[in-house]
C-alpha angles and dihedrals in degrees: 000000000000118000107231128203094254092057102030094109094050096085090046094054090050092051097039114028092174086071091063096088093051091049093046093050090049092049089047093051098045107029094076099030113129089211092059099118103168136139097283138359111286096026113134130206090256090174090070092054092047089055090052090048092053093049090048091050090050088054091047093053093047087051090054097253094139098156093058091049090049093051091048093048090050087059090047087056091053090050090055094045103035104023129110116246092276093050095048093048092045091051089052103038101023099042114017093041090050089056091050094050097043104041108099104192138048096234093057090044093053089044092055091044091052092049093054119096119243094272092050092049090050092054091042089056091043090055089050090054091046093056097038099039107014092246113169117251090241124136098240090184087075091056119094110269092249092058096045096071093047096067111118135174089252090058094041106052111113122231091235090062088058092048088051090056097252124135124212093257090053094251117130119244 
């Protein structure tokens, strides 16, 4: 069964009941917000909550609550494997990227990476290559074998990088 946007937090709430107050406060804040201009009525800016989740898990890991972090990351692995397009993208860009941007030391970074499942580790590395090489966040494993080997940096540089004044080799214009 595919995990959809509207139900993506259900498995996390089952695995990690301590997350429930954060989720409820988030829903209360955004559900009736007049500035909530999302795809459909009732849609919430889940990426914001994923950022909060990532920062909370960093704090939990630093406090030694390894089991709770493991449980949450097992759900993230499910999001990446079983989620619809939105859920997979949110798990990668909303959650994993938050971890990468908020972890302040190499030991914690390595610890989180090691706790991720294989799919989480794959997307962690893809995000690293996106920021260092401009590689698209495309699952090349779903491309035909003859297309996988043909990806080059010239093909993978995103237009937004050009608009930001970055070049494929990382040098400024």
